[in-house]
N, C-alpha and C positions, 0 to 999 in steps of 0.2 A: 542562466535562465532568462528567457524572454517571454513576455506576454504581449500579444498584439504587436509584434515586432519592436517592442520597447525593452531595453536592457533592464533587468530587475536585480541581477547580482550573479556572483560566481563564488565558489568556495570549495574546500575539501574537508573531509572528516578523517580522523584517525582513531581507531579503537584499540584498547588494550584490555587486559582482564579487569582492570580496576577503574578505568575512566575512558571517556570519549572527549576528543577535542575537535574544534572547528576553527578554521581560518577562512574568513569570507570578506567580501566587499559588495556593497550595493549603494546606489544613489541615495536611498532613504536611511541607510544605517552607517554609511562610511565604512571604514576598516574595522572589522570585529574579530577579536580573539576570544574564544570560549574554551573552558575546560570544566567538565562535570564528572563527579564521581559516579560510577555505575551502581554501587551498593548491591551487587548481585548480578546474575545473568540476565541477558535480554533475549528475546525471541528472534529479533532481526532488525534490519534497517529498512524502513519503508521509504523507498526512494521516489515514490509517487507515480512512475509509469505503471500502468495497470498490469503489465506482464509480471512485474515484481510482486504484485499482490497475489497472483496465482502461484508464483514460486514460493512465497512465504507460507501459504496455506499447505503446500505440498510437503513441507518439512516435518510435519507431525503425523503421528498415528491417530486416526479418527474413528469413532463409532457413530453410526447414523444417529442424528438428533443431538449429538454432543455439542456443548458450548464451551469455548475456552476463552479466557481473557489473555490476550497477547500483549506483552510488553515490548514496544517497538520504539526505536529512535527514528525521528523524521528530520529532514532538512527544512521543514516548514510546517507549522500547525494549520495553515490554510488548507481547506478541503481540496483545492486544485494544486497545492504546492506552489502557489504563485506569489511567493515573497522571497526576499534575499535569504540565502542559506543561514540558518541558525540551528542550534541544538534544541529539539523539541521532543519530550517524552510523551508517548501516547499509550494508554492502556485500553485497548479496544476489544470488544467481544466479537468472536467469530463462531458461526454455527455450521456444522456439516449437515446439510439438508438431505443428502442421499445421492445415490447413483442414478443417472438418467442417460438416455440416448438423445443426442442433440445433433441437429443438422444446421450447419452454417454454410456460407458460400464456399468455404474450403473443403467441405465434405460432411460426412456423418461419422460421429465419434461416440464411444463410451466415455462418459464424463463423471466427475464428482462436482456436485453443486454445493456451493457455500454461500453464506451471507455474512457480511460485516454489519454490526449493529452498534450505533453510538447514540446514547441518550443525552449527550451533551456533557457527560462527566469524564470523558476519556482523556482530555487534555488538548483536543483539537479546538478549533475556533467555533465552538457551539455545536449544537445537535446536527448530526449528519443523517440524511435519509438512508434507509436500508440500501445496501450495495450488494447485489447478487453477482457471483463469479462462478463460471463453469470452466474447469480445467480437464484436460484429458486424463482418463483413469489409467495412467501408465507411468513409467519412470520419468518420462519427459515432462509431465505436468504442464503442458502448453495451454495457455489461456485461450479459450475459444470464443467466449463471449462474456459480457458483463454489462450491468446496467444499474443506474441510480435514478430513482424517481424524484418526487418532491420538486423542490426549487431547482435541482440540478438538471433533470431531464436529459440524461446522458446515456448513450448506448454504444458499446464497442463490439465488433465482430471480426473474427479472422476470415479474410477473404481468399487467402492462398496459403498453401503449405507444401514445401518440398522437403522430404526426409531423405 
């Protein structure tokens, strides 16, 4: 992982039915070995690239307006994933807002619109502004666009797609 061309860390994760383990190194943490019992199933691994957020949301059956609390392991509790890899558990709310037709530079698509909501109690590094995600309404579940307001002011949009 690099931030502004500066090495932050590197690591790997291994999951079993009962535990997750992490081996990592970073200038601020040195060499780190972790092992954490899972104590039940998780909903996924939140790897921080936004396409993974769309994929995670596509794994569940949703009813419009439904809110689910997702139990996810992350390699960083930082909102940008900008720390050396560590095991971080997050329990974040996701809401299915509905189906929409969306046009991005890559074209016009039938989508599912979701929103991640974190009031600061999820296990991440403080409250996260609402994060909207639109994925294709098909088996591919391609993330088309997403955005976060508040202090993050971030927008993502798919500009090209070849199938």
